C-alpha positions as CSV (number, residue, x, y, z in Angstrom):
1,M,-30.5,14.5,7.2
2,V,-27.3,13.3,5.6
3,P,-26.5,9.7,6.7
4,F,-22.7,10.2,6.6
5,P,-21.6,13.7,7.6
6,V,-18.2,13.3,6.0
7,F,-16.2,14.4,3.0
8,L,-15.6,11.4,0.7
9,S,-13.1,11.2,-2.0
10,V,-13.5,8.4,-4.6
11,V,-10.5,7.5,-6.8
12,F,-11.2,5.8,-10.2
13,V,-8.3,4.6,-12.4
14,V,-9.4,4.4,-16.1
15,R,-7.8,3.7,-19.4
16,N,-9.3,3.8,-22.9
17,Q,-12.9,4.1,-21.6
18,S,-14.1,7.1,-23.5
19,A,-17.4,5.4,-24.5
20,T,-18.4,4.5,-21.0
21,I,-16.7,7.1,-18.7
22,E,-19.6,9.6,-18.7
23,N,-22.2,7.0,-17.6
24,L,-19.8,5.5,-15.1
25,L,-19.1,8.9,-13.4
26,S,-22.7,10.0,-13.5
27,S,-23.9,6.8,-11.9
28,A,-21.2,7.1,-9.2
29,A,-22.1,10.7,-8.4
30,T,-25.8,9.8,-8.2
31,C,-25.1,7.0,-5.8
32,I,-22.8,9.0,-3.6
33,A,-24.1,12.6,-3.6
34,S,-27.2,12.0,-1.4
35,H,-25.4,9.9,1.2
36,V,-22.5,12.2,2.3
37,S,-22.0,15.8,3.2
38,D,-19.6,16.4,0.4
39,Y,-17.7,14.4,-2.1
40,E,-15.2,14.5,-5.0
41,L,-14.6,12.1,-7.8
42,I,-10.9,11.8,-8.7
43,V,-10.2,10.2,-12.1
44,I,-6.7,9.0,-13.0
45,D,-6.4,8.5,-16.7
46,N,-3.7,6.0,-17.1
47,A,-2.2,7.3,-20.4
48,S,-5.2,6.4,-22.6
49,D,-4.7,6.4,-26.3
50,D,-8.3,7.0,-27.2
51,D,-10.5,10.1,-26.7
52,S,-10.8,9.6,-22.9
53,V,-8.9,12.8,-22.0
54,S,-11.1,14.9,-24.3
55,M,-14.2,13.4,-22.9
56,L,-13.0,14.1,-19.3
57,K,-12.3,17.7,-20.2
58,L,-15.9,18.1,-21.4
59,L,-17.2,16.6,-18.2
60,T,-15.3,19.2,-16.1
61,G,-16.9,22.0,-18.0
62,E,-19.8,24.2,-16.8
63,N,-22.4,21.8,-18.2
64,G,-20.5,18.7,-17.0
65,L,-20.3,16.9,-13.6
66,P,-19.6,18.7,-10.3
67,N,-16.8,17.8,-7.9
68,L,-14.7,16.2,-10.6
69,Q,-10.9,16.2,-10.5
70,I,-8.9,14.7,-13.4
71,Y,-5.3,13.6,-13.5
72,A,-4.0,12.5,-16.9
73,L,-0.8,10.5,-16.8
74,T,1.9,10.9,-19.5
75,K,2.7,7.2,-19.5
76,E,1.0,4.0,-18.3
77,V,1.9,2.8,-14.8
78,D,0.7,-0.1,-12.7
79,A,-2.6,0.1,-10.9
80,D,-1.1,0.7,-7.4
81,T,0.9,3.7,-8.6
82,A,-2.0,5.1,-10.5
83,S,-4.2,4.7,-7.4
84,W,-1.7,6.5,-5.3
85,V,-1.8,9.5,-7.6
86,G,-5.4,10.0,-6.6
87,L,-4.8,9.1,-2.9
88,E,-2.1,11.7,-2.3
89,N,-4.2,14.4,-4.0
90,A,-7.5,13.5,-2.2
91,L,-9.0,16.0,0.2
92,G,-11.6,13.8,1.8
93,D,-11.9,12.5,5.4
94,F,-12.1,9.1,3.8
95,I,-10.8,7.9,0.4
96,A,-12.2,5.1,-1.6
97,V,-10.2,3.3,-4.4
98,V,-12.5,1.8,-7.0
99,D,-11.9,-0.2,-10.1
100,P,-14.9,0.9,-12.2
101,L,-14.8,-2.3,-14.4
102,A,-14.6,-4.8,-11.6
103,D,-15.9,-3.2,-8.4
104,G,-19.5,-2.4,-7.5
105,V,-19.8,1.3,-6.6
106,E,-23.1,0.7,-4.9
107,F,-21.4,-1.4,-2.2
108,L,-19.3,1.7,-1.3
109,L,-22.0,2.9,1.1
110,E,-21.7,-0.2,3.2
111,M,-18.0,0.1,3.3
112,L,-18.3,3.8,4.3
113,D,-20.6,2.8,7.2
114,K,-17.8,0.6,8.6
115,A,-15.2,3.3,8.1
116,V,-17.3,6.0,9.9
117,G,-18.0,3.5,12.6
118,G,-14.3,3.4,13.5
119,A,-12.4,1.2,11.0
120,D,-9.2,2.7,9.7
121,V,-9.4,0.7,6.5
122,V,-12.2,-1.3,4.9
123,F,-11.5,-3.9,2.3
124,A,-14.1,-5.5,0.0
125,S,-13.8,-8.6,-2.3
126,N,-16.2,-9.2,-5.2
127,Q,-17.1,-12.9,-5.2
128,R,-18.2,-12.6,-8.9
129,K,-15.1,-11.0,-10.2
130,A,-14.2,-12.3,-13.7
131,A,-11.3,-14.8,-13.7
132,P,-8.2,-14.0,-15.8
133,A,-6.2,-16.4,-17.9
134,L,-4.9,-19.7,-16.4
135,T,-1.3,-18.6,-16.6
136,Y,-2.1,-15.4,-14.7
137,R,-4.1,-17.3,-12.0
138,V,-1.2,-19.7,-11.4
139,S,1.4,-16.9,-11.2
140,Y,-0.9,-14.9,-8.9
141,A,-1.4,-17.9,-6.6
142,V,2.3,-18.5,-6.4
143,F,3.0,-14.9,-5.6
144,N,0.3,-14.8,-2.9
145,G,1.6,-18.0,-1.4
146,L,5.2,-16.6,-1.2
147,Y,4.0,-13.3,0.3
148,K,1.9,-15.2,2.8
149,Y,4.9,-17.3,3.8
150,F,7.3,-14.4,4.1
151,N,5.0,-11.6,5.5
152,G,2.1,-13.6,7.0
153,V,-0.5,-11.7,4.8
154,H,-2.5,-13.1,1.8
155,L,-2.8,-9.9,-0.2
156,A,-5.6,-11.2,-2.5
157,K,-7.8,-12.2,0.4
158,E,-6.8,-9.8,3.2
159,A,-5.9,-6.7,1.2
160,P,-7.8,-6.5,-2.1
161,Q,-7.7,-3.4,-4.3
162,Y,-11.2,-2.2,-3.5
163,R,-10.8,-0.3,-0.2
164,V,-11.8,2.7,1.9
165,L,-9.0,4.4,3.8
166,S,-9.1,7.1,6.5
167,K,-7.1,10.2,5.9
168,K,-4.7,9.4,8.8
169,I,-3.6,6.2,7.0
170,V,-2.8,8.2,3.8
171,N,-0.8,10.7,5.9
172,F,1.1,7.8,7.5
173,I,1.9,6.2,4.1
174,L,3.2,9.6,2.9
175,Q,5.9,9.4,5.5
176,H,7.5,6.4,3.7
177,P,10.1,6.8,1.0
178,Q,8.1,4.6,-1.5
179,P,4.4,5.4,-0.8
180,A,3.1,4.0,-4.1
181,M,4.6,0.6,-3.2
182,T,3.8,0.8,0.5
183,Y,0.2,1.6,-0.2
184,R,-0.5,-1.9,-1.4
185,H,0.4,-3.7,1.8
186,L,0.8,-1.3,4.7
187,P,-2.9,-0.8,5.6
188,V,-3.1,-4.5,6.4
189,T,0.4,-4.9,8.0
190,G,0.6,-1.6,9.9
191,G,-1.6,-2.6,12.9
192,F,-4.5,-0.5,11.8
193,T,-8.1,-1.3,12.6
194,R,-9.5,-3.0,9.5
195,V,-12.7,-4.7,8.3
196,N,-12.9,-7.2,5.4
197,L,-16.2,-7.5,3.6
198,E,-17.5,-9.6,0.8
199,Y,-20.2,-8.8,-1.8
200,S,-21.4,-10.2,-5.1
201,S,-21.7,-8.0,-8.2
202,P,-21.3,-8.8,-11.8
203,P,-18.2,-7.0,-13.3
204,Q,-18.7,-4.7,-16.3
205,S,-16.0,-6.3,-18.3
206,P,-13.3,-9.0,-18.0
207,P,-10.0,-7.9,-16.6
208,T,-7.1,-7.1,-18.9
209,K,-4.1,-8.3,-16.9
210,R,-0.6,-8.5,-18.4
211,L,1.4,-11.4,-17.0
212,G,4.8,-9.8,-17.6
213,E,4.0,-6.5,-15.8
214,S,2.3,-8.3,-13.0
215,I,5.3,-10.5,-12.4
216,D,7.6,-7.5,-12.4
217,R,5.3,-5.7,-9.9
218,G,5.1,-8.8,-7.7
219,M,8.9,-9.1,-7.6
220,R,9.3,-5.5,-6.7
221,L,6.7,-5.9,-3.9
222,L,8.4,-8.9,-2.5
223,V,11.9,-7.4,-2.6
224,S,10.8,-4.0,-1.2
225,T,8.6,-5.3,1.6
226,T,10.4,-8.3,2.9
227,R,14.0,-9.3,3.6
228,A,13.5,-12.9,2.5
229,P,15.0,-12.8,-1.0
230,M,18.2,-11.1,0.2
231,R,18.3,-13.2,3.3
232,L,18.2,-16.3,1.1
233,V,21.3,-14.9,-0.8
234,T,23.2,-14.3,2.4
235,S,22.2,-17.8,3.8
236,L,23.5,-19.5,0.6
237,S,26.7,-17.5,0.9
238,L,27.2,-18.6,4.5
239,F,26.5,-22.2,3.5
240,G,29.0,-21.9,0.7
241,A,31.7,-20.6,2.9
242,A,31.1,-23.3,5.5
243,A,31.1,-26.0,2.9
244,N,34.4,-24.9,1.4
245,L,36.0,-24.7,4.8
246,L,34.9,-28.2,5.6
247,Y,36.2,-29.4,2.2
248,S,39.6,-27.8,2.9
249,I,39.8,-29.7,6.2
250,Y,38.9,-32.9,4.3
251,V,41.6,-32.3,1.7
252,V,44.2,-31.7,4.4
253,A,43.1,-34.9,6.3
254,V,43.4,-36.9,3.0
255,G,46.9,-35.5,2.5
256,L,48.0,-36.5,6.0
257,L,46.4,-39.9,6.1
258,K,46.6,-41.2,2.5
259,T,49.8,-42.0,0.7
260,N,48.5,-42.8,-2.7
261,V,47.1,-39.4,-3.5
262,A,47.3,-38.1,-7.1
263,P,50.1,-35.6,-7.6
264,G,48.8,-32.0,-7.5
265,W,45.3,-33.0,-6.2
266,I,45.9,-31.6,-2.7
267,S,47.2,-28.2,-3.9
268,L,44.6,-27.8,-6.6
269,S,41.8,-28.7,-4.2
270,L,43.0,-26.3,-1.5
271,Q,43.4,-23.6,-4.1
272,Q,39.8,-24.0,-5.4
273,S,38.2,-24.4,-1.9
274,G,40.1,-21.4,-0.6
275,M,39.1,-19.3,-3.6
276,F,35.4,-20.2,-3.3
277,F,35.6,-19.7,0.5
278,L,36.8,-16.1,0.0
279,I,34.2,-15.5,-2.7
280,S,31.4,-16.8,-0.4
281,L,32.6,-14.5,2.4
282,V,32.6,-11.5,0.1
283,L,29.1,-12.3,-1.1
284,L,28.0,-12.7,2.5
285,V,29.3,-9.4,3.6
286,L,28.1,-7.6,0.4
287,G,24.6,-9.2,0.8
288,E,24.3,-8.1,4.4
289,Y,25.5,-4.6,3.5
290,I,22.9,-4.3,0.7
291,L,20.2,-5.7,3.0
292,Q,21.0,-3.0,5.6
293,M,21.0,-0.2,3.0
294,V,17.7,-1.4,1.6
295,S,16.2,-1.6,5.1
296,L,17.3,2.0,5.8
297,S,16.0,3.3,2.5
298,N,12.6,1.7,2.9
299,E,12.3,2.4,6.6
300,G,9.3,4.4,7.5
301,P,8.6,6.4,10.6
302,P,9.7,4.7,13.9
303,Y,6.2,4.8,15.3
304,H,2.6,5.8,14.6
305,V,0.0,7.0,17.0
306,A,-3.3,5.4,16.1
307,Q,-5.4,7.3,18.7
308,E,-4.8,9.9,21.4
309,F,-6.9,10.6,24.5
310,T,-6.5,13.2,27.3
311,S,-8.1,13.1,30.7
312,A,-10.9,15.6,31.3
313,R,-9.3,16.5,34.6
314,L,-5.6,17.6,34.8
315,T,-4.2,18.2,38.2
316,R,-1.5,20.6,37.0
317,H,-4.3,22.9,35.9
318,E,-5.9,22.7,39.4
319,K,-2.6,23.7,41.0
320,L,-2.2,26.9,39.0
321,N,-2.5,30.0,41.1
322,I,-5.2,31.6,39.0
323,E,-8.6,32.6,40.3
324,E,-11.4,33.6,38.0
325,V,-13.3,36.7,39.4
326,A,-16.4,38.0,37.8
327,T,-16.1,41.6,36.8
328,K,-19.0,43.8,38.0
329,L,-19.7,46.9,35.9
330,P,-20.5,50.0,37.9
331,S,-24.1,51.1,37.9
332,V,-25.1,54.3,36.1
333,T,-28.0,56.2,37.5
334,S,-29.0,59.8,36.5
335,G,-25.6,60.2,34.9
336,R,-23.7,59.5,38.2
337,L,-21.5,56.6,39.0
338,F,-22.0,54.8,42.3
């Protein structure tokens, strides 16, 4: 008997791993095949510049591995975008996203158990994950602190990359205008049932994180998923307008109450404060307009139905003027009908 009667899709994002990709996929297939009804391994080659694509082509041949689907990208993209390529092409009831160099595939079965038990999304954190460089760790901590402050979610702890999603979450994310960006945070902020697990497994190799690309991706995530940066701009514009207005009142009061004012100071001060007041108002209106446009462009569906139930008894059916009558066939005896 199969422990999990489901169709499981497993997404791997790889780059320049031609020497280890065959053993990696073979081990994953062996681990998964006997525990689910059916499965597929989706490999996203993130623009490798070695022989990875050629090796993957051989693995999809008749003598290769079964249930293998390959997507080779033309240019390198960030991990979230590459993962989404596999997610939107997955056919399974549940989709797992695995970093083959950092995540333990063997722990996937425990995650799947939670998902089959009713969790919409299951996250897993490896407590033995290799630490990146100090500068990257500091920048990562700052980003997670800001995101926690603005959105109330610590992405590194509450929404790690290793995850199992139900198909309905993927369908929900597809309704958003930027699904590759939304995929990173929406499973933990969309009100879905989630489970966070921890495990310990030695990573196969240290991570190769690029600080510049990570900062760029973090800024895009902050700007696209929270109003805080633009709200800060509009708040500063409002403060600037109010401060210049108060300064203008101060200049007028000085001109009325003081007699020994330097010639031209009042007119110059009113001119400057009035100009900066108008500039601040323009920035305030422009910032609010941009904020509204961004909100509309990033807005997803107005609602999402997590579960639906219907009563076994419906009174409108009981009121229908329909009566079921059993049809009795005529008896046939000696070729005559009675």
